[in-house]
N, C-alpha and C positions, 0 to 999 in steps of 0.2 A: 223419369224425365228430369228430375232435379239433378241427378248425377250427371246426365249428359250435358246439361248447361254448364255445370261447374267445370267439367272436363274440357269443354270447348273454350271456356274463358281462360283456363290455364294455357291451352295451346296458343291462343291469340297473344298471350303475354311473352311467350318464349321467343328469344332473338333468332333462333334457327330451328329447322325441322329436326326432330330426334332421329328420323330415319335417314338423314344425310350424313356422310362422313365428315368428321371434324378436322379442319386443316390446322396443323400445328407448325409454327415457324421453326425451322431447324436452327439450332444454336451455331453461330459461326465458329469455325475452327482455325487453327494456326495455318493450315493449308490454304484456307480461303484468303487469309491475310497475305500469304506469299503470292497467291495468284493475282490478287488485285495490285499488289506492289510491284509485281514483275521480278521477284527475287526467289531464292530457294527458301524452303521451310527452315533449313538450318540457319540461314541468315536472320530470319524473323526471331528464332530462338535466341541467337546471340544478342540481338538488340533488346529483347524483352528481359533477358537475364543480365543485361549490362555486362557482358563478358569482356574483361579487360585484355584478354589475350588475343582478341580478333580485331583487326583494324577495319573499320567501316566508315565510309565517307559520310560527311554531314548530310549530303543530299539524299543518299540511300537511307540513312537512319530516319530522316524526316518523312520520307515517302512511306516507310514502314509504319511509323507512328500515325501518319494521316490515315492509312488503311485501317489500322486498329480502331481509330476513332470513328471512321465512317461506317464500319461494320458493327461497332459496339462489341468488339471482341473482348472477352474476359478470360485470362489464362485459367486453365483447369488446375485448381489447387491440389486435387488428389493425384493428378498425373505428375505434378511438380514434386510432391512428397515421395511418390514411388521412385522417381528418377534420382532424387538426392538423398533418400532415406532420412528425411527430416519432416517435422510437422509444421514448421514455420509458425509455431505458437509457443508462448511462454505463459507461465502461471504465476500469479501473486497470491500468497496465502496470508490472510490477515485475521486478527481476532474479532473485529467489529466494523462492519461497513458503515454503520451509523455514527461512529466516532469521528468528529470533524478533523481529527489528526490525520486520517488516512487519505482523503481525496487528493491533497497536494502531493503526498507520497506516490500515489498511483499515477498522478499526472506526470511526475518525473520519470517513472518507469515507462509509461506509454510513449512519451516523447522519444526516448531512446529506442524503444521497440519499433516505432514508426520509421525511424532512420534506417533500420535494418530490414524493413518490409516484413515485420512479424506482427502477429495478432497477440493480444493479451486477454487472458481470462482471469477472473478473480474468484477465489474461494473464501468463504466466511466460516470461521470456526467457532465463534462465540467464546473463544478462549478455553474450550473444552477438550480434554485429551482424546475422547472418542471421535470428535469432529476432525481433529488434526490427523488422526490415523486414517479416517475415511478419505480425507483430501489426498493424503499420500498414496493410498491405494489407487485412487483415481489417476493420479499422474503417472503411476508405475505401469499403467495399462497402455503406455505409448501415446498418450494424448498431447504431450508437450515435450519440447527439447530442453527446457530448463525451468527452474522455479526460484522465486525470491520469496522468502518466508519469514514471518514473525511467529516464532514458535514459543509457547509458554510451557509446553510439556515434552516436546520431542528432543531427544538428545542427539548429539553428533553421531553416535553409534547407530542410531535408528535411521540415519540418512545415508549410510554406506551403501545400502541396496540400490538407492537411486544413482549414486556415483558409479556403481558397478554396471548399471544399464546405460551409462554415458549420458545421464541427465545431469546437466550442470546445476549446482545449488549455491545460492548466496543467502546467508542468514542476516537478518537485521536484528542486532542485539542491543541490550541495554547496559552491558558491562564489557570490559576488555576480555578478549579471547586470545588464546594461544594458537598460532597457526600450526597445523599438524602436517603429516606427510601426505595425507589424502588431499585431493584438489577441492576442498571445501572452503569457500571464501566467506568472510564476515565483514559487515559494515556496522559500525557502532558509534554512539555517543556515550562517553563514560558517565553513566547516570549517577554513580556514587559521587564522583567529582563535581558533577553539575548540581546535584541536590545539596551537597556540602556548601558550594558557593552561594546557593540561594539562601540557605539557612544562616550562613555567616553574614550575609547582607542584612538579614533581619536582626541578628544579634548585635551587629555593629551599629545598627540604627537605634539601639537601646531597648529593644523588646527583650523581656526576661522570661516570660512564660509562653513559649511557642508551642502551640498544639500541632499535631501531625495527623493528617488524614491520609492513610495509606491503603493500598490494595494488597491482597494476600498472594497474588500471582504476578507473573511477568515483571514489569519494571517496578512494581511496588516495593519489593525487597531491596534492590540496590538504592532506591531513593530513600528508603528508611535508614539504610546504612549511612548514607550521606548526611542525613539529619543527625544521626548519633555522632558521626565523626566531627561535625561542626561544633557541637557542644563540647566534645572531648578536646578539641584544639584550643578552646578558650578555658579549659579547666572546669567546665560545668557538667553537672550530672543531669541526665534526662529523667524527668518525672514521668513514669510509665502511665500515670493517670491522664496524661495529656496526649497519649497516642491512641488513636482509634482506627481499627481496620474495617474497611467497607469495600464497596466496589467502585469501579472507575466510571461512574455516571453522575449526572447532576443530582439524581435522587439519592444516590449513595452519599454524595457530599453534603446534601441537606440533612440527611439522617445523622451523619457523623458529627456535623456542627451542632445539631440539637443535643446530641449526647454530650459533647464537650461543654456546652452551656449549662447542662443540668448536672455536671460533675462536681467533684469536691473542690477543684481548682479552676478558677476562671482564667482562660488564656488572654494574653494581650495581643497575640498574633497567631495566625494559623498558616502552616505550610501544607498545601495539598499536593498529592502525588500526580495529579494532572489538572488541566484547566477546567474540565467538566465538573470535577469535584469542587474546585474552588468556586465555580459559579453557583453550585448548589449551596455552598457555605454562605455566599452572599445573600441568597434567597432566605436562608434560615436566620441570618443576622438581621436582615431588614424586617422579617416577620416578627422578630423578638424585640424590635425597637432599638437595636444597636446601630451606631454610625460607623462607617468604614471610610478611612482608617482611624478616625478620632478615638473610637472606643476599642476596636479590635481591627488589626491589619490582616489582610489576606493576600497570600501569594500562591500562584499556581505553577504548573510545569507543562511545557509544550509550545506555547504561543500559537494556539489555533486561531484562525481568522477572526472569530467572534470575541476573542479576548480583549481587543481594543474597543469593542462596541458596547460592552456592559457598563453599568454605572455603579461605582466608579470603574474606569478602565483598569484592567487586571495587570498588576505587576507579576511577571512570570519568568521562568527559565526557558529561553527560546532555543529550539533546535530546528534547523531548516529541513522540513519534510521533503520538499521538492528536490533539494540537493541530495538528500539521502537516497531518494528513489532513483535519481539519475545515476548516482555513483554505483549503486547496487546493480542497476541494469548494465552499466558500462562494464563492470567486472564480469557479469554473466556473459555478455557477448564476446568479451575477450576470451573466455573459455570456449564458447561455441565456435568462434572463428579461428581457434588455434593460436591466438596471439599470446597466450600465457600457458606455458607448459610447466610452470613451477608448482610446488606443493601449495597447500592452503595459504591464503593471504588474509591479513587483517588490516582494515582501513579505518582509522579513527577520525571522526568529524567533530568540528568545534561546537560549542554552545555559547550562549551569551545571557547575561542578566538584563532583562528589559524592564525598566522602571516606569511605572504608570501611577495612577492615582490611588490604588488600593493598598499600597504599602510604600 
């Protein structure tokens, strides 16, 4: 009896009888749009694909677009891909989606992708070689038409198989690259030159014991080279006890700064390989009772959005992430659209020293 009551209660709550056929609204097709607009299906296709080779009156075009809107018609992406042999998707491969450097970069890429009616997917590698390999295997399975990548471990040679599959590739680099015969494109800010300019700024301000918080992979090495070159230009030797290798995080910067404070030589300034590390250094200095910049100056690299919000605001080496992303995407679509048949290209973007309160 109890079972019967429960069963009846459930049936009363159901919005329809289980023994009746379920009516499913059919998805509108391109043929439906053509019928409503009173034109051929080919004409609908010309309008939706914005075909420049076919002349269509403004009145006819608007009638087709009105029919699309009234029916709620959405073009079939799979059919479009089969017809054109494209996925209409590009990929961005980056080391750390949580690093504030990358959102503006991705926004620049997406803005250009939107202009070309392309989707963007993002892969995160954590800067690990096996993750980079996994991402590349994924894109090789025909999921994207092109990739924009920040690679810490993948060589140009390893990307040739993508080019052979007609997958366009643009690398975002931290140092100058030589253009090769293959259509592999590069966008970069010269991090050696940029870091050198940052450290020269500190040296010329009168700081004599400049510590360096660097990372062991990716842009860490060229920025360390720039640190060394700045000292060499002024005829000064680098005291290796002032160089500490950590990771590109706030926690890494805090640990590195604590190590420098506990070392044999007390720095009077610190140059960090990115802004996150510099912010970690600020935390460590504040915790140890030091004033910035009165006791120890701090300088970062990247000019992430929060750099101007910390206390004191962070002096840093700025590079325009949005501009970098846009330029990389423009180069990628030049390849995809056949606007560039040249061998590999290298495009250098500028940097600037942004002076704020920390140095």
